[in-house]
ZAMARGU-4260 file (C-alpha; in steps of 0.2 Angstrom, whole numbers, plus 5000, padded with zeros to 4 digits):
<rodrens>
0) 5499/4527/4909 | 5491/4513/4919 | 5483/4526/4931 | 5477/4537/4916 | 5468/4521/4909
5) 5460/4518/4926 | 5455/4537/4928 | 5446/4537/4911 | 5437/4520/4915 | 5432/4528/4932
10) 5425/4543/4923 | 5415/4533/4911 | 5408/4522/4925 | 5403/4537/4935 | 5395/4545/4920
15) 5385/4529/4917 | 5378/4529/4935 | 5373/4548/4932 | 5385/4556/4944 | 5386/4575/4940
20) 5399/4578/4927 | 5411/4590/4938 | 5410/4577/4952 | 5414/4563/4940 | 5429/4573/4933
25) 5436/4577/4951 | 5433/4559/4958 | 5441/4551/4943 | 5456/4563/4942 | 5460/4560/4961
30) 5462/4542/4956 | 5477/4547/4945 | 5484/4560/4957 | 5484/4547/4972 | 5490/4533/4960
35) 5506/4543/4955 | 5509/4549/4972 | 5506/4568/4970 | 5501/4578/4986 | 5484/4586/4988
40) 5493/4603/4988 | 5496/4601/4969 | 5477/4597/4967 | 5472/4613/4975 | 5485/4623/4966
45) 5479/4616/4949 | 5461/4620/4953 | 5465/4638/4958 | 5476/4640/4942 | 5462/4635/4931
50) 5453/4652/4935 | 5469/4662/4933 | 5464/4670/4917 | 5457/4687/4914 | 5446/4682/4899
55) 5436/4670/4910 | 5429/4685/4919 | 5418/4688/4904 | 5408/4672/4908 | 5399/4678/4924
60) 5395/4695/4915 | 5388/4686/4899 | 5378/4674/4910 | 5371/4689/4920 | 5367/4698/4904
65) 5358/4683/4897 | 5348/4680/4913 | 5342/4698/4913 | 5336/4697/4895 | 5327/4680/4899
70) 5319/4687/4914 | 5314/4704/4907 | 5302/4696/4894 | 5313/4702/4879 | 5309/4686/4870
75) 5291/4693/4866 | 5298/4708/4857 | 5310/4698/4847 | 5296/4686/4842 | 5286/4700/4835
80) 5301/4706/4825 | 5304/4689/4818 | 5285/4687/4814 | 5286/4704/4805 | 5300/4697/4794
85) 5294/4679/4790 | 5277/4678/4797 | 5268/4677/4780 | 5275/4661/4773 | 5269/4643/4775
90) 5275/4636/4792 | 5277/4654/4797 | 5278/4650/4816 | 5292/4637/4813 | 5302/4650/4804
95) 5298/4663/4817 | 5305/4651/4830 | 5321/4649/4821 | 5324/4668/4817 | 5320/4673/4835
100) 5333/4660/4841 | 5346/4669/4830 | 5341/4685/4838 | 5341/4678/4855 | 5357/4668/4853
105) 5366/4684/4848 | 5361/4691/4865 | 5362/4677/4878 | 5375/4665/4870 | 5368/4650/4879
110) 5356/4637/4872 | 5346/4632/4887 | 5341/4650/4890 | 5335/4651/4872 | 5325/4635/4874
115) 5316/4640/4890 | 5314/4659/4885 | 5308/4656/4867 | 5300/4639/4870 | 5289/4645/4884
120) 5281/4657/4872 | 5283/4649/4855 | 5278/4631/4859 | 5261/4634/4866 | 5258/4647/4852
125) 5263/4634/4839 | 5252/4620/4846 | 5237/4632/4847 | 5239/4636/4829 | 5239/4618/4824
130) 5257/4612/4825 | 5260/4596/4834 | 5268/4596/4851 | 5282/4585/4845 | 5287/4597/4830
135) 5285/4613/4840 | 5297/4606/4854 | 5309/4599/4841 | 5311/4615/4831 | 5313/4625/4847
140) 5326/4613/4854 | 5336/4612/4837 | 5335/4631/4834 | 5342/4634/4852 | 5359/4626/4846
145) 5363/4643/4837 | 5365/4651/4854 | 5382/4645/4858 | 5388/4648/4840 | 5382/4666/4836
150) 5392/4678/4846 | 5394/4681/4861 | 5397/4663/4865 | 5403/4655/4882 | 5410/4640/4872
155) 5421/4651/4862 | 5428/4660/4877 | 5432/4644/4886 | 5440/4637/4870 | 5450/4653/4867
160) 5457/4653/4884 | 5463/4635/4883 | 5470/4636/4865 | 5477/4654/4867 | 5466/4660/4852
165) 5459/4677/4851 | 5441/4678/4858 | 5437/4692/4845 | 5442/4681/4831 | 5432/4666/4838
170) 5417/4678/4839 | 5419/4683/4821 | 5422/4666/4815 | 5406/4659/4823 | 5395/4672/4814
175) 5393/4663/4797 | 5392/4645/4804 | 5379/4651/4816 | 5369/4659/4802 | 5371/4643/4791
180) 5364/4632/4806 | 5348/4643/4806 | 5347/4643/4787 | 5349/4624/4786 | 5335/4622/4799
185) 5324/4633/4789 | 5327/4622/4774 | 5322/4607/4785 | 5306/4616/4789 | 5303/4619/4770
190) 5306/4601/4766 | 5295/4594/4780 | 5282/4607/4775 | 5280/4599/4758 | 5270/4585/4765
195) 5264/4594/4781 | 5249/4606/4780 | 5258/4620/4790 | 5247/4636/4793 | 5253/4653/4790
200) 5249/4671/4796 | 5235/4678/4784 | 5233/4695/4791 | 5245/4709/4785 | 5253/4720/4798
205) 5249/4738/4795 | 5264/4749/4791 | 5264/4759/4807 | 5261/4744/4818 | 5277/4736/4810
210) 5287/4752/4813 | 5282/4751/4832 | 5287/4733/4832 | 5304/4737/4825 | 5306/4752/4837
215) 5302/4741/4852 | 5314/4727/4846 | 5329/4739/4842 | 5335/4741/4860 | 5337/4722/4861
220) 5344/4719/4844 | 5357/4733/4847 | 5366/4722/4860 | 5375/4709/4849 | 5381/4724/4838
225) 5387/4733/4853 | 5397/4719/4859 | 5405/4714/4843 | 5408/4733/4838 | 5417/4737/4854
230) 5428/4722/4852 | 5432/4724/4834 | 5435/4742/4835 | 5447/4739/4850 | 5436/4750/4862
235) 5435/4735/4874 | 5442/4718/4877 | 5429/4703/4877 | 5429/4704/4896 | 5425/4723/4896
240) 5412/4720/4882 | 5404/4708/4894 | 5403/4721/4907 | 5396/4734/4895 | 5383/4721/4889
245) 5377/4718/4907 | 5375/4736/4911 | 5366/4739/4895 | 5354/4724/4897 | 5350/4730/4915
250) 5347/4748/4909 | 5335/4743/4895 | 5326/4731/4907 | 5324/4743/4921 | 5322/4760/4911
255) 5317/4757/4893 | 5306/4741/4893 | 5302/4743/4912 | 5299/4724/4913 | 5310/4721/4928
260) 5310/4729/4945 | 5326/4731/4956 | 5321/4717/4968 | 5319/4705/4953 | 5336/4711/4947
265) 5344/4706/4963 | 5336/4689/4962 | 5343/4687/4944 | 5360/4692/4950 | 5359/4678/4963
270) 5353/4665/4951 | 5367/4671/4939 | 5380/4669/4953 | 5374/4651/4956 | 5375/4647/4937
275) 5392/4654/4936 | 5398/4644/4951 | 5391/4628/4942 | 5401/4633/4926 | 5417/4637/4937
280) 5416/4620/4945 | 5416/4612/4928 | 5430/4622/4922 | 5441/4618/4937 | 5437/4600/4936
285) 5440/4598/4917 | 5456/4608/4919 | 5462/4596/4932 | 5457/4581/4921 | 5466/4589/4906
290) 5482/4592/4916 | 5483/4573/4920 | 5481/4568/4902 | 5494/4581/4897 | 5506/4575/4911
295) 5506/4558/4903 | 5508/4564/4885 | 5491/4557/4880 | 5487/4571/4867 | 5504/4569/4859
300) 5503/4550/4858 | 5485/4551/4852 | 5490/4563/4838 | 5505/4552/4833 | 5494/4536/4833
305) 5482/4544/4821 | 5495/4552/4809 | 5505/4535/4809 | 5490/4524/4805 | 5479/4536/4794
310) 5486/4545/4780 | 5470/4553/4773 | 5468/4570/4782 | 5449/4571/4777 | 5447/4554/4785
315) 5455/4560/4801 | 5444/4575/4802 | 5429/4564/4799 | 5434/4552/4814 | 5437/4567/4825
320) 5419/4574/4821 | 5412/4557/4824 | 5420/4556/4841 | 5415/4574/4845 | 5397/4570/4840
325) 5396/4554/4850 | 5404/4564/4865 | 5391/4577/4863 | 5377/4565/4864 | 5382/4561/4882
330) 5390/4576/4889 | 5387/4594/4890 | 5396/4605/4878 | 5406/4615/4890 | 5415/4601/4900
335) 5417/4592/4883 | 5426/4606/4875 | 5437/4608/4890 | 5442/4590/4890 | 5445/4587/4871
340) 5454/4603/4867 | 5470/4599/4876 | 5469/4582/4868 | 5466/4587/4850 | 5477/4603/4849
345) 5493/4593/4846 | 5484/4584/4832 | 5479/4600/4824 | 5497/4606/4824 | 5503/4591/4816
350) 5489/4592/4802 | 5493/4611/4801 | 5475/4615/4805 | 5472/4633/4811 | 5466/4632/4830
355) 5453/4645/4826 | 5446/4635/4812 | 5446/4619/4823 | 5438/4628/4838 | 5423/4633/4827
360) 5420/4616/4819 | 5422/4607/4836 | 5410/4619/4844 | 5397/4618/4831 | 5398/4599/4832
365) 5397/4598/4851 | 5382/4610/4853 | 5373/4598/4841 | 5373/4586/4856 | 5363/4599/4866
370) 5348/4594/4855 | 5353/4575/4853 | 5346/4561/4863 | 5349/4554/4876 | 5356/4568/4886
375) 5353/4584/4877 | 5348/4597/4889 | 5338/4607/4876 | 5328/4592/4872 | 5323/4589/4891
380) 5318/4608/4892 | 5308/4607/4877 | 5300/4591/4883 | 5295/4599/4899 | 5288/4615/4891
385) 5278/4605/4878 | 5273/4591/4889 | 5278/4579/4875 | 5288/4563/4878 | 5307/4563/4874
390) 5304/4548/4862 | 5292/4558/4851 | 5303/4574/4851 | 5319/4563/4848 | 5311/4556/4832
395) 5304/4573/4825 | 5321/4582/4828 | 5331/4570/4817 | 5329/4581/4801 | 5335/4596/4811
400) 5350/4586/4818 | 5354/4581/4800 | 5354/4599/4795 | 5367/4603/4809 | 5378/4589/4804
405) 5379/4595/4786 | 5384/4612/4793 | 5397/4604/4804 | 5405/4595/4788 | 5404/4611/4778
410) 5413/4621/4791 | 5426/4606/4794 | 5431/4604/4776 | 5429/4622/4770 | 5439/4632/4782
415) 5434/4649/4773 | 5417/4647/4780 | 5423/4651/4797 | 5439/4660/4793 | 5433/4673/4780
420) 5426/4686/4792 | 5441/4685/4804 | 5453/4687/4789 | 5445/4704/4785 | 5450/4711/4802
425) 5468/4705/4802
</rodrens>
């Protein structure tokens, strides 16, 4: 146990001095392995075993599908569809920003892709229409947090592979919480708009123009339906659905929208391979770190400590959420979910909490950190795009973060919010 404590302290110190997360995980874990006298062969075997999962093959394909969508300027068409739906209300562009993030999140499954693809179009447009830079960046960063919740979701794939939970059920369970995040952020816009003089679109869109906007948006909007339908109907596994999604996005980018040339597709494949490599390093390093914790029975001891000292189940869940929220403020959601899942699963078993339900509220909690200072990557991206300081965006985004926290608590304490749709397909 002594070397585990040293390992955790080393990891915290490396994080403080801004060492990249995967290298901080690897370096601190090696302290434990060398301390207990395990040979390097074990380290190599553990690293390789972390990839020994068929379901993880879905990650590179979903990453590639999302990259193709981002680079093929699909966001412009989705924005026009969203504007058609909510463009006539006060604060219309803020609502459009949130609605298009719902659409885009259901296609890419990643938050940072949402921030950059949507933000590069929406933030300058909102500023031009009279919204402040801080508010435009804040609503973009906050709405991007729906990406990892609305299926498909890389976080759900990783959690499911660790917790041995059906990826199909995880995707289904994330649908309502993802929509609730979007609706709660719209409510935040409504409340802020009571005092702010937000503009709205005054021109009506002619009927035939609206039909053309919908027709142009349908090929992109079909993708999340295609993914979920193929999985739910048993036509494809999540990994096979990811392959289908990749070929479909490439087809519409090359031959339907014609916004991407084969040479650009090759560049996108290269960039996706690099991003997949980065995610894979994190997965391997976090798996090694998690094994060290499990080897010393840390998860079981942690669960027993909480159960022995706190009798109120609601209070335990509140403490878990506080811990996850704090962790999400300093660490990216993917390594965070890989580290905390092995630790918390024994506790969930003791509390008789369904791991499917637990995975959803953990994920919704951790993705809030993507837009939470000081390390939120979506905040940084929105700051760069808007040319606004992180400090101003961090203050403006607080109502949206409060909306996310309310959804986290609702999903945590009302399991049916996430469990209802999966129960229909049992």
